C-alpha positions, 0 to 999 in steps of 0.5 A: 548480488550481495545479500545485506542483513542486520549483521552485514549492513554496517560493513556494507555501509562502510565499504560503500562510503556511506558512514564516516570512519569514526561513526558508530551505528546500531542496526535493527531489522524492521518487521511487517513485510514479506518481500524485502530486507528492511533495516533501520540505521540508528546514528548519532545525531552529530553524524546525521539523521537515522535512515532506512536501508532496503534491499529487495529479495527474490523469494518472499517470506510466506508459506506458499512459493512466491518469487519476484525479481529483485529488480523491482527495487529499481522500479520502487525508486522511480515511483518514489521519485515521481511521488516526491515530485508531486508532493513538492520537496516530499512534504505537503499538507492534507487540506482536510485534516491539516496534517503533513503528508509526505514520502521518504527522500532517497539518500543513495541507490546501489543498483547492482545490489538492488538496494537503496537508502531513504529518510526515516519517519520521525522517531515518534511514529507508529504504524497505522495498522497497529493503532487500528488493531488497538481500536484507535480509529481516528477520522483525521488520519483517514482524511489524511490518507484520502487527501494523499492518495487523491493528490497522487492520483490527480497529479498523475492523471493522464500524465504521459511522462509518468505513463512512460516512466512507470509502464512496467506492470510486471512486478504488479502482476507478480506481487498482486495479480497472480498471488492475490487475484488468480491464486483465488481460482484454486479454491473459487473456480466459479469466479474465473470470469469475474476475476479475469474481467477485473484483471483486464479492467486494470489495464483498460482503465490505466490513467494514473500512478498506482501505489499498489500497496496503499494500506495501513501497514505502509502509513506511518503516523506521527504527531505532524501527520503521516508518511507513505512507504513501500512503492515496489509495485507502483506503476501507471494503472487504474486508480480503482486498485489503490482505493479498493485495496485500501478499503479492503483493509478497513473492512477486514478490521471492521469484521474482525472488531465485531461489535466495535465495527462502527468506528471502522465504517466511519473511517471508510466514509471519511476516506472515500468522501475526502478522496473523491473531493480531491479527485473531483477538484484535481481530475474533474474528468474522472467518472465517479460511478465507474471508478467506484464500481471498479474499486468495489470489485478490486476491494472484493477480490482483495478481501477474498485474497486475504483469506484464500490467497498466498498472503492471508491476513494474520489477525483473522484467526477465527474461521467464522470471520474468514467465512464472513469475508468469503460470503461478502467478497463473493457476493460483491464479485458476482453482483457488484453494488454501485456504492460503498454504502451498499458494501457496508450494508452487505457486510452487516447482513452477514454478521 
């Protein structure tokens, strides 16, 4: 495999015929992830729009040893193609917020080097995570996120062609279950039964496409709406994982924000209500109580993984905050309240 980085990307693109002979470009590495080389290619508008070049790497950039086959790049393209099909030409609109919701379009793929290029988000975009860490909590964006996720889940509900195409769960196991859930047992041995039951439930309740990394760092917000990126752990699985994973990020930020937490609770409320409204209309057979309960369990495991897993969240520098997360997550895993409002109440009890 030819390794591509900010220094070698231009020659790679020229050798593969992706740039015109007279075209000059500038290339910068994008930060924020730990598993891929992601490069932004700036072009002169006369030659075409900017684009993003991405290559999966075998070893992830974290402190603990963490490996995953770069073949996940091929899976990512498959998941992205399915999502594009559901959104219709990769552009839709959030019925709740009236904003555009879209995913990148694939420009080309190099299977031998586990590399592909995709359209870039509008230049005025910001990563939603960065706004949340500046206390900018916009309910319309939370509604947009709820609409987008419910659209992907509802349109793929019991979809046999998608089930067959995205049956491979190995990358999800390598990048989520083992480093997040099972890694926890090194410091929380008493949770083994709860964790293994949760892992089993993800396979037992496989009924939709699952993004697997649905979080504020992968939602690029711009004036017209938001773009979802990073599909490498996508598969056909339990939608409860996406919901729990997403809301764990908002809960972590609520704990981090201390006295300013109310804004984050509002985001949680808006997201869940919007998401469920979309599922109720798009997949009416879905059992709300079961989905909500499993989502809370996944949220709990994700919370605990972000302080004691292989990829701890960087902004919880205070041990007081980390211990707060541990207490909440452990109680959720052991007692499993049935509603998101109960989760919010529990977080507030430990303040």
